[in-house]
N, CA, C and O of each residue as an XYZ file, in Angstrom:
432
protein
N       2.708     20.690     -0.854
C       3.701     21.728     -0.700
C       4.396     21.960     -2.031
O       4.448     21.078     -2.889
N       4.917     23.141     -2.182
C       5.695     23.487     -3.370
C       6.835     24.405     -2.930
O       6.698     25.146     -1.957
N       7.969     24.355     -3.655
C       9.081     25.229     -3.261
C       8.811     26.681     -3.651
O       8.253     26.957     -4.713
N       9.218     27.610     -2.769
C       9.138     29.023     -3.110
C      10.413     29.430     -3.846
O      11.207     28.566     -4.219
N      10.622     30.724     -4.059
C      11.787     31.203     -4.806
C      13.108     30.867     -4.121
O      14.154     30.869     -4.771
N      13.079     30.577     -2.817
C      14.289     30.215     -2.085
C      14.454     28.710     -1.932
O      15.386     28.252     -1.272
N      13.552     27.936     -2.540
C      13.632     26.494     -2.452
C      13.041     25.909     -1.173
O      13.189     24.718     -0.901
N      12.374     26.749     -0.393
C      11.766     26.296      0.854
C      10.337     25.851      0.562
O       9.592     26.557     -0.118
N       9.951     24.675      1.078
C       8.603     24.168      0.840
C       7.548     24.970      1.579
O       7.683     25.250      2.770
N       6.500     25.336      0.862
C       5.371     26.044      1.469
C       4.096     25.258      1.160
O       3.984     24.656      0.092
N       3.140     25.260      2.083
C       1.886     24.533      1.838
C       1.086     25.142      0.700
O       1.025     26.364      0.561
N       0.477     24.298     -0.107
C      -0.394     24.774     -1.172
C      -1.803     25.037     -0.647
O      -2.486     25.948     -1.116
N      -2.232     24.239      0.323
C      -3.517     24.478      0.947
C      -3.567     23.839      2.320
O      -2.809     22.921      2.631
N      -4.484     24.349      3.135
C      -4.758     23.791      4.448
C      -6.185     23.270      4.432
O      -7.029     23.762      3.683
N      -6.442     22.284      5.255
C      -7.782     21.743      5.322
C      -8.152     21.520      6.783
O      -7.368     20.948      7.540
N      -9.323     21.959      7.179
C      -9.828     21.732      8.521
C     -10.961     20.724      8.449
O     -11.828     20.817      7.580
N     -10.953     19.764      9.357
C     -11.971     18.718      9.362
C     -12.598     18.605     10.732
O     -12.069     19.119     11.717
N     -13.710     17.938     10.785
C     -14.384     17.689     12.053
C     -13.566     16.733     12.912
O     -12.774     15.941     12.401
N     -13.767     16.819     14.209
C     -13.094     15.886     15.107
C     -13.966     14.671     15.392
O     -13.536     13.750     16.087
N     -15.174     14.659     14.867
C     -16.061     13.513     15.079
C     -15.556     12.346     14.246
O     -15.447     12.437     13.023
N     -15.257     11.271     14.913
C     -14.732     10.111     14.196
C     -15.862      9.160     13.826
O     -16.942      9.191     14.415
N     -15.587      8.321     12.842
C     -16.532      7.295     12.470
C     -17.578      7.698     11.454
O     -18.407      6.871     11.074
N     -17.569      8.923     11.008
C     -18.567      9.368     10.050
C     -17.993      9.616      8.664
O     -18.743      9.897      7.729
N     -16.685      9.517      8.516
C     -16.068      9.704      7.209
C     -15.956     11.142      6.761
O     -15.651     11.405      5.598
N     -16.201     12.092      7.673
C     -16.171     13.502      7.284
C     -14.792     13.933      6.804
O     -14.677     14.673      5.827
N     -13.754     13.477      7.479
C     -12.406     13.901      7.098
C     -12.069     13.408      5.691
O     -11.528     14.164      4.884
N     -12.380     12.160      5.395
C     -12.095     11.632      4.059
C     -12.919     12.360      3.000
O     -12.403     12.682      1.930
N     -14.185     12.621      3.287
C     -15.032     13.355      2.341
C     -14.492     14.754      2.099
O     -14.452     15.218      0.959
N     -14.076     15.432      3.165
C     -13.542     16.784      3.035
C     -12.259     16.782      2.215
O     -12.056     17.665      1.382
N     -11.394     15.803      2.442
C     -10.158     15.720      1.681
C     -10.431     15.429      0.211
O      -9.781     16.006     -0.660
N     -11.376     14.550     -0.077
C     -11.720     14.257     -1.471
C     -12.258     15.501     -2.176
O     -11.862     15.794     -3.304
N     -13.148     16.223     -1.525
C     -13.705     17.450     -2.110
C     -12.597     18.474     -2.348
O     -12.520     19.083     -3.415
N     -11.751     18.652     -1.353
C     -10.653     19.618     -1.460
C      -9.710     19.255     -2.596
O      -9.324     20.121     -3.382
N      -9.334     17.982     -2.692
C      -8.413     17.550     -3.739
C      -9.036     17.710     -5.123
O      -8.356     18.137     -6.056
N     -10.307     17.378     -5.270
C     -10.989     17.567     -6.555
C     -10.984     19.032     -6.967
O     -10.737     19.354     -8.130
N     -11.258     19.929     -6.007
C     -11.255     21.364     -6.307
C      -9.860     21.855     -6.677
O      -9.707     22.665     -7.591
N      -8.841     21.367     -5.970
C      -7.461     21.744     -6.310
C      -7.116     21.276     -7.719
O      -6.523     22.028     -8.492
N      -7.478     20.055     -8.056
C      -7.205     19.530     -9.391
C      -7.923     20.356    -10.458
O      -7.353     20.614    -11.518
N      -9.158     20.773    -10.198
C      -9.884     21.608    -11.155
C      -9.127     22.904    -11.416
O      -9.021     23.351    -12.558
N      -8.604     23.503    -10.357
C      -7.870     24.762    -10.503
C      -6.526     24.576    -11.198
O      -5.990     25.518    -11.782
N      -5.983     23.363    -11.135
C      -4.676     23.097    -11.741
C      -4.788     22.744    -13.224
O      -3.765     22.558    -13.883
N      -5.998     22.649    -13.760
C      -6.161     22.280    -15.158
C      -5.679     20.852    -15.389
O      -6.102     19.930    -14.692
N      -4.796     20.671    -16.363
C      -4.293     19.317    -16.649
C      -2.956     19.031    -15.964
O      -2.380     17.961    -16.165
N      -2.459     19.963    -15.164
C      -1.200     19.768    -14.448
C      -1.445     18.974    -13.171
O      -2.387     19.251    -12.427
N      -0.596     17.993    -12.925
C      -0.677     17.202    -11.703
C       0.717     17.014    -11.143
O       1.682     16.950    -11.906
N       0.847     16.923     -9.811
C       2.165     16.654     -9.231
C       2.554     15.196     -9.484
O       1.694     14.319     -9.562
N       3.830     14.957     -9.608
C       4.304     13.572     -9.759
C       4.076     12.804     -8.466
O       3.421     11.762     -8.501
N       4.597     13.279     -7.293
C       4.306     12.576     -6.036
C       3.301     13.351     -5.189
O       3.169     14.568     -5.322
N       2.605     12.641     -4.329
C       1.839     13.238     -3.234
C       2.359     12.555     -1.972
O       2.232     11.341     -1.816
N       2.937     13.336     -1.086
C       3.531     12.791      0.133
C       2.524     12.923      1.266
O       1.968     13.997      1.499
N       2.295     11.813      1.971
C       1.321     11.812      3.057
C       1.970     11.309      4.345
O       3.027     10.679      4.323
N       1.314     11.602      5.462
C       1.683     10.997      6.731
C       1.095      9.594      6.736
O       0.478      9.175      5.757
N       1.277      8.880      7.811
C       0.785      7.502      7.859
C      -0.692      7.461      8.225
O      -1.069      6.985      9.296
N      -1.516      7.963      7.324
C      -2.951      8.043      7.556
C      -3.694      7.287      6.462
O      -3.562      7.601      5.279
N      -4.475      6.289      6.864
C      -5.291      5.557      5.900
C      -6.372      6.443      5.326
O      -6.772      6.260      4.176
N      -6.862      7.414      6.111
C      -7.880      8.336      5.627
C      -7.321      9.141      4.461
O      -7.968      9.267      3.420
N      -6.109      9.690      4.637
C      -5.469     10.432      3.547
C      -5.249      9.533      2.332
O      -5.571      9.902      1.202
N      -4.699      8.359      2.585
C      -4.409      7.430      1.494
C      -5.669      7.097      0.699
O      -5.672      7.185     -0.529
N      -6.733      6.716      1.395
C      -7.967      6.322      0.711
C      -8.614      7.478     -0.037
O      -9.111      7.296     -1.148
N      -8.612      8.670      0.562
C      -9.207      9.831     -0.099
C      -8.442     10.190     -1.365
O      -9.044     10.428     -2.412
N      -7.127     10.229     -1.271
C      -6.308     10.570     -2.439
C      -6.462      9.507     -3.516
O      -6.613      9.830     -4.695
N      -6.423      8.238     -3.115
C      -6.576      7.142     -4.073
C      -7.915      7.227     -4.795
O      -7.975      7.023     -6.008
N      -8.997      7.527     -4.062
C     -10.324      7.639     -4.681
C     -10.357      8.721     -5.752
O     -10.929      8.517     -6.822
N      -9.752      9.858     -5.473
C      -9.755     10.973     -6.427
C      -8.830     10.679     -7.609
O      -9.197     10.907     -8.762
N      -7.644     10.177     -7.319
C      -6.654      9.914     -8.376
C      -7.134      8.818     -9.322
O      -6.898      8.899    -10.527
N      -7.795      7.810     -8.799
C      -8.245      6.695     -9.639
C      -9.204      7.113    -10.746
O      -9.270      6.453    -11.783
N      -9.945      8.196    -10.544
C     -10.904      8.643    -11.564
C     -10.444      9.906    -12.292
O     -11.166     10.422    -13.145
N      -9.268     10.401    -11.970
C      -8.761     11.618    -12.615
C      -7.969     11.254    -13.865
O      -6.931     10.601    -13.762
N      -8.431     11.659    -15.035
C      -7.746     11.260    -16.274
C      -6.350     11.856    -16.434
O      -5.546     11.329    -17.203
N      -6.047     12.942    -15.726
C      -4.739     13.586    -15.873
C      -3.640     12.889    -15.075
O      -2.470     13.258    -15.177
N      -4.007     11.891    -14.286
C      -3.025     11.130    -13.506
C      -2.603      9.850    -14.222
O      -1.757      9.109    -13.720
N      -3.174      9.592    -15.368
C      -2.978      8.320    -16.049
C      -2.652      8.517    -17.528
O      -3.046      9.510    -18.140
N      -1.938      7.568    -18.078
C      -1.750      7.476    -19.522
C      -2.139      6.064    -19.944
O      -2.110      5.134    -19.138
N      -2.498      5.917    -21.203
C      -2.813      4.592    -21.731
C      -1.775      4.264    -22.791
O      -1.642      4.968    -23.792
N      -1.045      3.183    -22.553
C      -0.011      2.728    -23.478
C      -0.317      1.291    -23.876
O      -0.399      0.406    -23.024
N      -0.483      1.069    -25.164
C      -0.791     -0.273    -25.677
C      -1.979     -0.887    -24.951
O      -1.974     -2.080    -24.646
N      -2.994     -0.079    -24.673
C      -4.195     -0.564    -24.020
C      -4.079     -0.738    -22.515
O      -5.036     -1.159    -21.865
N      -2.916     -0.419    -21.952
C      -2.704     -0.563    -20.515
C      -2.732      0.808    -19.844
O      -2.027      1.724    -20.269
N      -3.536      0.947    -18.809
C      -3.641      2.195    -18.053
C      -2.496      2.242    -17.043
O      -2.362      1.347    -16.209
N      -1.663      3.301    -17.123
C      -0.492      3.432    -16.261
C      -0.572      4.765    -15.519
O      -0.758      5.819    -16.127
N      -0.430      4.699    -14.193
C      -0.437      5.920    -13.397
C       0.919      6.598    -13.528
O       1.951      5.999    -13.225
N       0.914      7.847    -13.979
C       2.178      8.572    -14.142
C       2.225      9.872    -13.341
O       3.232     10.579    -13.377
N       1.163     10.192    -12.626
C       1.113     11.388    -11.776
C       0.430     11.030    -10.462
O      -0.275     10.024    -10.371
N       0.643     11.857     -9.452
C      -0.005     11.700     -8.143
C       0.287     10.345     -7.512
O      -0.607      9.701     -6.963
N       1.535      9.920     -7.595
C       1.965      8.695     -6.947
C       2.018      8.971     -5.443
O       2.678      9.918     -5.017
N       1.340      8.168     -4.644
C       1.290      8.388     -3.199
C       2.551      7.819     -2.560
O       2.864      6.638     -2.708
N       3.264      8.680     -1.849
C       4.476      8.294     -1.133
C       4.297      8.564      0.354
O       3.645      9.533      0.744
N       4.868      7.720      1.163
C       4.833      7.924      2.604
C       5.995      8.828      3.000
O       7.117      8.659      2.523
N       5.718      9.771      3.861
C       6.721     10.713      4.369
C       7.952      9.964      4.875
O       7.824      8.982      5.607
N       9.149     10.425      4.487
C      10.399      9.760      4.861
C      10.551      9.658      6.367
O      11.051      8.648      6.863
N      10.136     10.673      7.103
C      10.224     10.635      8.560
C       9.484      9.415      9.103
O       9.998      8.713      9.974
N       8.285      9.161      8.591
C       7.498      8.033      9.085
C       8.085      6.690      8.647
O       8.019      5.712      9.391
N       8.654      6.642      7.457
C       9.310      5.406      7.006
C      10.492      5.098      7.916
O      10.639      3.972      8.393
N      11.328      6.094      8.153
C      12.504      5.896      8.996
C      12.110      5.533     10.424
O      12.719      4.656     11.037
N      11.100      6.204     10.947
C      10.629      5.928     12.310
C      10.145      4.482     12.427
O      10.479      3.794     13.391
N       9.372      4.026     11.468
C       8.885      2.641     11.494
C      10.051      1.666     11.390
O      10.069      0.639     12.068
N      11.007      1.982     10.556
C      12.187      1.126     10.385
C      12.919      0.969     11.724
O      13.240     -0.143     12.145
N      13.171      2.087     12.372
C      13.915      2.059     13.638
C      13.104      1.386     14.743
O      13.634      0.549     15.474
N      11.840      1.739     14.871
C      11.030      1.234     15.980
C      10.635     -0.235     15.831
O      10.551     -0.958     16.824
N      10.393     -0.677     14.602
C       9.853     -2.021     14.433
C      10.857     -3.005     13.849
O      11.098     -4.067     14.423
N      11.436     -2.658     12.724
C      12.304     -3.614     12.053
C      13.643     -3.791     12.748
O      14.080     -4.923     12.956
N      14.302     -2.705     13.111
C      15.595     -2.837     13.780
C      15.439     -3.456     15.163
O      16.264     -4.267     15.586
N      14.392     -3.076     15.853
C      14.167     -3.641     17.187
C      13.953     -5.151     17.107
O      14.461     -5.888     17.953
N      13.215     -5.619     16.111
C      12.968     -7.051     15.969
C      14.190     -7.800     15.450
O      14.428     -8.938     15.853
N      14.960     -7.189     14.572
C      16.126     -7.881     14.007
C      17.231     -8.048     15.044
O      18.033     -8.975     14.935
N      17.291     -7.175     16.046
C      18.334     -7.303     17.059
C      18.013     -8.401     18.062
O      18.899     -8.839     18.797
N      16.769     -8.854     18.108
C      16.380     -9.926     19.028
C      16.512    -11.306     18.408
O      16.368    -12.316     19.097
N      16.782    -11.353     17.125
C      16.882    -12.646     16.431
C      18.261    -13.258     16.635
O      18.535    -14.346     16.127
């Protein structure tokens, strides 16, 4: 997503995937889509990429980012990721906190 002229977030792209599970189609489709988006963006990359709590999303993004030279810098021989940092959506973080951590801490 990116902000429009009014500061409201709008999607940059949509992706449709198969509903057949177990074949890796969704992850493959996301990797292809992300690679194509990066090609169109030239050397520009977003600082964060916010995802829902999906391992498929996480793994696909990680696979693409790990080999993308525009997401990394090399300082003193050390490779440092400075773009496309994967963040979990705040809604899901808060939901997990309330449902799991607070519920367990009140029973102690």
